[in-house]
N, C-alpha and C positions, 0 to 999 in steps of 0.2 A: 504494499498498498505507500503510497507517494505520499507523505504526511509533511513536504514542504510547505508552509504556510506563506501566506499573501497576504499583506493586508498595508492599506494606504498612509503614511506619516509624511507632513510636509517638513520637510530639510533646507538647509541652506546648503548649495553647491560650494565644496570646499575648494573648486579648483584655482583659485587667486590664494588663495593660502598658504606661506610657507614656513614650514616648521625646521630645526635647524639640522634636520637630516639633510637637509639640501644646500648647506655650505661646501665648498670646494672638500675631497677626499685628502689623505696626504699621499703623499708619493714617494716617501720613505725616509729612514732616517738620516741625519745629519753626516754627511759624507766625512768634514774634517775630523770629526771626534768616531765617529764608528764608520770605519772603512766598509765599502764591500768585500764578501770573502762570502762565497756558495755553503760552507759546509761548519761555518764558524758567527759568532757574534762577537766583535771585537772593538774592545774602547780604548783610543791612542791618548786622552786628555782626561785625566782625571779630577771630578768637579763635587766640592761640597754641596752644591745649590741644590740638587738631585737625590741625594742618596739615597732614600727610599725609592725612588725609581730606579736605580740599578742594582741597589740590592736585590729588587724582582727579576729583575730582565738576565741576571748572571747567575740566579741560586743554582744548588743542584740538588736534586732528589731522586730518590725511586719508588714514591706510591706508599713508602711506609715511615722512610724519615727525611725531612727537609731541611736545606741551611741553607739561610740568605746570604746573600753575598756581602758581607762583611767583612773589612780587611782584618787580615788578621793579627795586627795590633793590636785593633780593639776601641780604637780610641774614636773613632768615625762612624757614628750611626745613626741611620734612623730609627731602626727596631734591629736588637741584637738577638736576631730571630733564628731558633731552633726547633723545628717541630714534629711531632710523629702522629700519623694517622690515627684520631678515634681517643688520644689520650687527652682527658676531659678534667675538670672541675666543674661542679655542681654547686646551682647557688639560689637562694629561692628568689620566684619573679611577685616582685609586690605591684599588684597592678591600685591605682588610684581609687577605685570603686570594683570589687570583685563581681564575681556572677561563677555559677555552677558551667563547671565545663573548659574556664579558662585554663590557660597552660600553668603547670603550680610551679614546675621546677627548670629553672636555666640551663644552659650546658654551653662550655666555651673550651675550648683548647687552650694547649696549656703552653706558654713557650718555656722548654723545659732546658735544664743547664747547658750551659754554650763551651763547647770543646772546641770553636775555631778560633779560640786564643791563643795565638804565641806571638809577644812582644818582644820588640827586638832596642839594645842599646850598645851603641857605638863609642868608647870613652863615656861612659854612665852616660852617654843623649838618646834619649829615645827616639825611634823613629815613628815620626806621625806623617801620614802620606799628604795628607790637607795642608803641611804645615811645610813641610821638604822639602830641598833643593834639588831640583829631579832633574839628570841628564836626559834620562828616558823612564818611559813609562808604558805599555801595554798589557791589559789583561782583556782575555778573549775565555770564551764556554765553548768546548768542540763539540758540535752535534753527534762526532760518529765516536767519540770516545768518553763522552760525559766527562769531563775534566777541567775545572775551572783552573786557567793559570794566570800567574801576575808576574812580570818583568820589568823589573824597574832597578834604575843606577842614581843611587841617593848620593850627594856631595854632603859631606856631614858640616853641621857648624863649624868642626876645625879644620874642615879642608878636603878630606880623605873621600874617594870615593869606594861606594861599594854597591858590590851588586847583590840584589836579592831576589830570589827565584822562588816563586809558592805554588803547590798545586793542591787542589781540593776534588777530593771522588767519594759521591754517595752512591756503593754501588749496585748494580741490578741485578749481581749474582747473588750476595750475599744480603739477607734482606738488612739485617742488625748492623751492617759496618760501613764505616767511613775511614778513608786512607787519607793522609794528608803530609807534605815534603813541604821542608821548608829550610834553603840553602841559601847562605850567606857568603858571599867572598870578596875578601878586601882587594880592593884591585892596585893598589900603586902603596902601600902604607902596614905597618902593624900597627895591631889594638887588640885592646881587651873588647870582648864581646858577650855580653850577656845574652840569652832568648828564654824566654819562661813562658812556659807552654803550661798555660789554663785549661781545669774544668770548672767552669765557674759559672753559682747558681746564685741568680740577681734578685731572685723572689723579694729578700730582706732589706732590698736599700736601694739608692738610688744612684747611676751609674755616674760618676765623677765625669767622664768623656762623652757622652751623649751630647748630641752636636742636631739641634730642634731642623725639621725641616724647612728650609728656607721660602717654600709655600705659606708657611703661618706667621699671621703677627705675633706679635710677642704677647701672650695672655689670652691669644684667638683659642675660645673654647669648638670644641669637635662636637658635632651634634647629627653625625651621618651615620646612621644605622646600619649600613655595608661597612663599618669598622666593628673590630672585635672589642668589647668590653672590658673594659679597666677593673679590676680586681680590688676589692677595700677591705682583704685579710691575704693575711700569708697562705698561697697555695700549697707550697710544697714542703712539706713536713720532715725535717730528716728523719730517717729512719736508723742507717747504718754507713759506715765508710769502710773500705779494705784500703789496706797499704801493705801492696807487696814487693816492695819497690826492696834490692839487696843493698850491700856494701858500696856497691857502683852509685847506688841513687838509681838503678834502674827496676824497671819491675810494673807490673799492673795494679792502678788505685783504682776505685770504685766510690763512688757515692750513691747511696738510694734514701727512695723520701717515699711518702704517701701523700697523695690528695686529702687537703683537709677534710672537704664535703663530701664527692666522689669515691673516697677510697681507694684507688685506683693509685698503683703500684709502678715506681720505675726506679730500676739501677741505670747508670751511664758510667762506664769506664772508659779507660785509656794506659796508653802505654809506649812507649819509645824506643826507638833507635837511634843511638849518636852515629857518626859519620866525619872524621877529622884527621889529619896527622897532625895537627897541632895539638899541642900537650889540653885535656880539657878535667873539668871536674864538674861531677851533676850533682844534686839536693833532692829529693823529693819530701814536700810536705803534706799533708789530708788534714783538715777539718771538717767541719759538719757541711759547707758550703764553698769550698776550695778545694781542687787539689792541684800541687805547684809543682812542676819538674823545671828546676833552674840549670839551665847548661851555662857552664860560665871556661872560655875559650882564649888565651890570648893568640888572636886568628895573625896569622901571616899572609904575604900579598900571594895572592894565585892558589891559596889552598883552600878549597870549598870546605864549610861545616855543613852536613848535611843531618838533618832534624827529621825521622818518620813519625808519622803517629797515628797507630794503628787507636780507633774508637767504637765503644759499640754501645746501643741503647736496647732495652726490653723493657718492654713494658707489659702489665697485665690489669684484667677487672681485679685480682684477687689474689693471687699468687704473693709469700711472702717476698720481700725484698731481698734476703737471703740468697732465695733460690734463683731470685735475675739477677742477683751477685753474679752466682757461678754460672750462668748463660753468659754475662759479659767474658766471664775469665774466660771461658772455652773459646766464645767467639773471634776473641783478641789471639789467642795461640793459636788455634788454626791459622789466622789471617799471617801470623810473625812466620809460623812453619812455609807456608804458602809462599809468602812472598810479595814484594810490591808488583815484582814483573809479569809473575802469572796471575796476579787478580787486576793489572791490567789488560792483561790478554783475556781474563773470563768479562771483563765490561766492554772490551771490545766487539767481542763473540753476540752477547748480550744484545748490542747496538746494533749491531751488521744484520742479526736477525731481524731485528723491531723496522731498520730501513729497506731489506729485502723484502717485505711485504707491504709498508707505510709509505714508502719514499714519492714525494709528486717533483716531476721536472720537469721545468718551463724554459722555452726554448724563446731567447727575446725579450726577457726583462730579469735582469740580474737581482735588482730590489726585490723584488715580487721571490724570487727564488730563493733568498737567501730567508727572508721573514716566513714563508711556507715553511721553510726548514724548521727554523724556530718554533712557530707553532706546534707543529709534527712534534718535537723536541719533548716541548710541554706536557703535551699529552703522555709522552712516555714515560717522561718523570712523575708524571701524576696516579700511572696504570701498574707501571712493570712490577710491584711488590707489594699490592694492595690485600694478598692472602683474604678476600674474601670479606676486607672490609670495605668501605664506599669510598666515593671520591666525592671531598670538601669541595665546595664552589672553588675555592681559592687551593686546591689541592695541599699539599704540604708546601707552599712556598711563604706563607704568612698565616695571619689570625684572622683576616676580613672574614667577616659575616660569620665571626665566633668558631670557623672551622666546620662550619654545617653542611650536613650534606640535603642537596635541593633535588628534585624532581627534573634540574639540567641534566644531570649525570644519564636518565634514562634518554632523553628526546636528544643530547648532544655528542655525548660520549660514547655509549654503548653502541650504537649504529657501526662507527668509525669502529669498535673494536670487534663488532661481530664480523666485520669484512676484513681485518686487519691480525688481529690477537684475538681468535673465538675461545681461548682458554681463560685471557683476564674478561671477556667479556662474561663468560658464565661465572664466576667468579662474583661479578658484580650483583647478579641475580640472584644469586646465592643468598648474597648478603641481604638483598631485599627481603629475601624469604625466611631469614633468620631472624628476621622484624616483623612476621607474622602475627605472632601473639601478641606484642605491643601493639598494632597494630587492631587489632581485634578488641581490644580493651579501650583503645581508643573511640572504636564503632558505638562501643556501647555507652559509652560517657558521651556519646552526641545522641543518641538514642536509635542508632540504627544498627541493620544487621549486618553480617558480613566482619570487612575490616577496609579502616579508613587510614591508608599512610600517613605519618606527619607530611605537613610542608615543609617544617624546618627541623634539624634531629641529630644530635651523633650516637645517641646510645636506643633510639626506637620510639622516646617517647617526645610528644608535641613539645616544641620549645621558644614559639613565636606568641610572643605577648599582647601582639597587634591581632586579634582573631579574623578583623574584617581582610587582612592581607594575609592571610597564614591562614587558619583551620580553615575558611569558606575557601580554601582551593583545593575542593575536593578532585578537581581535576589531576591531581598528580596518582590518583591511584589508576586512571587508562593510561598516564605516563609510561606505568612501572610496567603493565600490561603489551604496549608500544614496544617498548625493550625487548621482554620477550618474545613476543611475535616477530619483531625486525631478527634478534640472533636466531632462532627456530628456523625462518625463512634462509640464514645464511650460513646455517649448516645443520641442519637436517637432526637435530641433537633431540631424537624422541625419548633418549633416557632420561632425559632431563625434566622433558615434561611429565612422564610418566610419573612424576616424583613432585618435586618441588613445586615445579612448571603447573601442573595441572592444582595442585592447593590453591597459588597466588590467586588463577583464572576465578577460581569459583568464591572465595570469597571478595574479590574486588566484584565482578558481579554480581552477586548479593547485595550489597551496598548501594549501586546504583537502582537495583530493584525495585530494594525499601525507600532510598531518597526519594524517587521521584513518586508522580504521581496521573493518572490518569484524570484529564478533566472532565471536570460535572460526575465523576465516578463512573465513566462509559471507556470503552474502548479506544474510542479515533482518537486521541493526542496525549501523550505523554509529556508529561511538562517536568524538569529540576526548576526548583524554587532557591532563592535567599543564598547563591554562588560566587565565587570570584572566579572570573579568567585565569589566563597570563598576566593578563594586563591590570596591574596594579591601581590604576588609576581609575578603572571604574568599579567598586566594589559592592558584593551583597546585592546583585543584581537576579532578575528573573530569567531564566531561559537563555545563560550566556551560551552562544551559537559554536564557542569552541567546546566548551564542556558537553555540550548537549551531543555536538560528531562527538568527540570523542569517547563517550559514555555509550552512543550506541552502537562504536569501533567496538568497545570492552564487552559487550553483553552479546552479540554477534560471534566475536571471536573464541569467545569464553564457551557457550553453547556449542558452536560446533567443532570445538576440538578437543573438549569434553569425549561428543558423544563419537569423535573418531576414537578417544581414548578405549571407550568400552570396545569397539570394535577391534580395535589394534593388539590391546593386551588388557585382556577382561578381570586378570588377576590383579594391574594396576588401578583397574579403576575399581575394582571393591576395596583395595585398600584405602583409593581416597574416598568412597561414600562412607565407612568407618569412620577416617581421621574426621571427615565435614558434616558426616550426617545427613548429606547429600541424597533429594527426590530426584527423581526424573522429570516429577512435572514444572520441578524448577528450571528444567533446560526451555522449555516450551514456554514459561514465562519470560527468559530473559528476550527469549528470540520477539516474541508481541512487545515487550517494551522498545524494544528497537525498531520495529517497525514502524510502532505509532510514535517513535521520539518527533518530538517540535524542534524542526526548526527552519528558526527566524528566516522570513526574505520580503523584501520589502520590493513589491510590484511596481511603485510607481519607478522609482531609482534601482529596480533592477541586481540590487545588493544584498549581501545576507548580513542585516543588522548585526551589532556585534552582542546587543541582549534588546530583549521587549523594551526600554526604556530608552536605549542610545539614541534614537534618529531627534528624540525630542527634548536634547540637553542644547545647553547655551553654546555656540562656538566658541575656540578658545582664541583672545584676543593676540594674535602673534606680533602685529607691527607694535602692538603696546608692551612688549615682555621682551626686554633687552638679552643680551647673552649671560649677563652675568647671573640671571636668573633661574638659568639649567644647571644641574637639573633640576625638574621645581618640585620634587618632594625634598628637596633641602630647603627650598623658597616659598612655599605658600602650605596653608593647612588642608589637609587631606581634602575636608568638604568644599573648599575649593576647588580644588581638583575635580573632585566628584561631579560636581555641578555641570563640568565643562565635554564637550566634546574633542578631549583631549586625551592619545592616549601613548604610554607609555612605551610597549610594544602591542602590534596590531596581531589582536585572539586571531581574529577571521584568517588574516591572510600564512599565520602559522597552521592555522586547520587545513589550508588550500595548500600549502607544504606535506603535512603528515598523511592527509588523506586525498591526496590528488584524483585520484580516479574519480571521488565523489562529486565533483564540479565540471560542469563544463567547460572550453577554450574561453566560450563569452562570460560567463560567471566569473571564472578567474582574473581575467583582463579589467571587468566593471567593478571589483570588491579591490583590487589592487586598488585602480586608479582612485575610489575615494578613500580609502583608508591610509593612502602612503604620504597624503600631505599634510594627514593630520598625525601624525607619527613624530612623538620627539628623537623615539631613539638613545633614551634616557637608560633605558635598559641595553644592558652589556648583550643580550639573548634578539638583539632587533635587528642588528644592520644584517647577520647573515642569512636571518630567514628573509629578508626584504629583498636580496639582492636572489637568492635563488629563485623566488619567487617572478623578480622582475624578469629574469631569464627566462625562464616558462611563457611572462606572457609576451614576450619579445621588447622588452626594453631593454636591450641590449648595453647601452651606454650608460644608465641606471644600474644596470646589473651590476658591471664592474665598479661602479663607485660605491654601490653598498658592499662588492664583495673589499676593496683594498681598503673600507672604513671598519671591516671585521678582521683584515689580514693585520694592519697598524694598531688595531684599537689597544695593544697593550706597549708597543716597541715606540710607539708616538704617542702614549698617556692619552691620549683623546678623551676619557671619562675623567683625566687627572684623579685615579685615584688607584695606578699602577704599583704604588707601596705599598698599599694592601694587599695586594699578592694579584695573581697571572688570574684572568679570564678565564679558567680551563674550560667552560663549556664555549665559546667563543672562538677557544682555538679547534673544538672538535667543529664546529660552524665553518670554519675556514675551509677543513678536508670537504667538508658537504656542499662549500660553495663550486669548489670545481667535479664533485664526481656527483653531485645532486644537481648543480648548477648550470656549468657549462658542460658536463656529459650530458648531462637531464639523464641520470640513471633513476629508475623506477623499478622497485620490487613489485612482483604483483604476488608473492607467496609460490607463483609455479615456475618462474623465467622473469629475466632482466629485459626491459624496454632501455633506449635510450636515441638521446634527443640530442647531439652534440649542436653547439655554438661556440665556437673559439675566441674570445676577446680580439677584438682585431690585431690587437698591438702585440698581441704572441705569436709565433711562427710555429708553434706547438708545446701540446702538455701530453705527460703521459703518466700512468700509475697503475698499482696493480689491486686487484680485491681476490681474496679467497673464498670461496663459494660451493658449500658442501664438499669440500678436499680438494677440488681444484684451484689452480692459480692462474688467473686470466690480465693478461694486460690491455690496456684500454691507452689509445696513443690519439689525440684528438689534434686534426690540421683544417684549415680552414672551411676545407670539404666535405669533413666528417669523421666518423672515427673507426678506427682499423682495431678490431678486437682478435686476440690470438692467445690462446689456452697454454701456455706454457708447461703444465704438468697435471695431471688427474685425467678424471672423465669429463666426458664433454659439458657444456653449460649453457644449458635452454634458455633463447633469445624468442621476442618477439617486435617484428620490424614491422610496422603496420599491420597486414592483415595475414604476415606469413609468420609461421612457427616453425624454428628450427633449433639446429645444436650445433655449437660450435666445438670443433673439435680438435687438440693438437696437431693435425695436417690439415685443417681447412679453417684457417681465418676467416673473417665475414666482416664485410665494412659498412658500416649504418652512413647514411649521407646526413649532411651536414639540413638544421633545419632552418638557418639565421633567415630572417624574414629583409 
């Protein structure tokens, strides 16, 4: 039954309105400071004016452990940041006016003890990079090795020249390990050199060397909800210390802590190797918040002093610190025995495998090539070693958004992983499955059946204090199912479906069936009221178009897939019934609700209203809103925004991207042309999706502009908050911009479709995808796309009315659709 609803509502035409989205996009980094390199991000000039920005850009991580790119000396920093996925403190949410069902306990990622510190003194003069007289400076992060390297020649206050070379690597092969080197060479004179390597917990005091971000005025307060919460209590309580240093001053030291409220436990350890042909001495001291190894050398010219530092972090929700300490010791001992060279080889092998599956090559745009690889590298650093934990909005690059997991992962990151690293995608889905009991409890609190996944969380409990833009975003249920469907389409992993996946499907579908209702008690139309879509500038509305479309998908997919399970694996189906008390007539009810789902449509404008009241709202005054008033959420009361036709991101455009086949080409074009001018792009999730759909509707130049906004979102600090961490979902959107936008790839569940449209300024672009165990290369040129299966069985595709299979010995070319 066609339940697309048509109504006539007068509304102003937005064609002459201009949002900030339509300012010229960036073209790349400043080459005088960041010279182009296709496989590295390189900095040749140090600046203390944007420390937070560069700390994020040059950070290293592996999905579990992340280290910001603070200089080793520790004196200059926006945030001395080291973060561990899921390691958090809890705190009581203080509501000005409480109500039943409001989130009670907040969760915030903890900035753990800092092992990056290696301070240098020459002639008892400290090296401070922002104050030093530098003959040369270069810092780089290599996307192929995952190693941050810095090379400096320092002219000391006494006129002596010192070469300083340091490296930092968070291992992608060993989840709990980081390795650093610090090499000092006197170039033309003898001098006493002191190197103080530290493991420091800053929780109990102020860092006297902290340099405030130059973008903030003195005494200026932050009211940005995207930033991490500042704790008002000591978070890490010292629990244990271990000092295994021997007479030579070398050995493993470990500090252990317990979080005050969450009771999570942490152990962090370090051990050193000193290489020098000059005489040296070593002394190690350990107390509750500081473990320090001091190396003193009478350094001679051209005789390097090399400090190798092995670092390990282990965390738990309840394992005693003593056991975590033992784990740290074992990790470090194994690293010592393995040796730095082998560890670097293992790191390179991990990244070689990642790039073989995920690399995107661009011909004709060197800046875009570098930027694409930086974004893809961020996805690797966010996902490689999550081990069935989630991916936070900022990964492990900073504490932005309190380290919370959102629906971003499922919509923007899991699809990338499904086609490039399905093992990692499966782990993320298992993580959501592990949260199912908490989601069931949340549904009961909200008086609903099934399960309701939290909008923002670390431990599975809802942590959003502002329910209108938080709990009301029920659409996250459908996002989880979308990710599951994309993973199953890409892998065919029916074994996962038989257990965890089917349980997610049942409980999410139950939520929608209970949340919605039939108009007037009849079965003609099914409505969902008082929800918030992804666009947080319109909240608690009736029949949000995106939510209803995705709920319809969730219901239909759950019913169809569970029926498939009953036929394919009756034993697994019976187990599912026992675990969920599923009745077969529920499947019919889900299909009926999906068939009757109300999808708003305005007949006069021939567009899908974002919700039933959106077209009645007052237009936003674009001309009267100066640039400094963006993003709107930081400059206007929410009610002011809610009363206007203004979007943080376009729900309907996102729906057209995720459920492309459910809209006609004409509907896509009219919807896009209506919503694009009134979308601010204040959301980091906006530009990549606007670009993909712009490509689909034939706005080629606009599609490329939006793609560049997403591509340089963090690299050019377009939202002025890169200091708070990488926008991981936007990095996933960059991949999607090429694969689903310019290549036009659509997954039908049975086959792939392509509609290639290469940007005019590019000569070619190439990428690979993995589908059902096959690896297929896609090469876009001006006249179309060449599809070549590199290994594995054939890949089914649809080209117009033709259904065929691309095999290793039979490549296939799809013609360009550029208008």
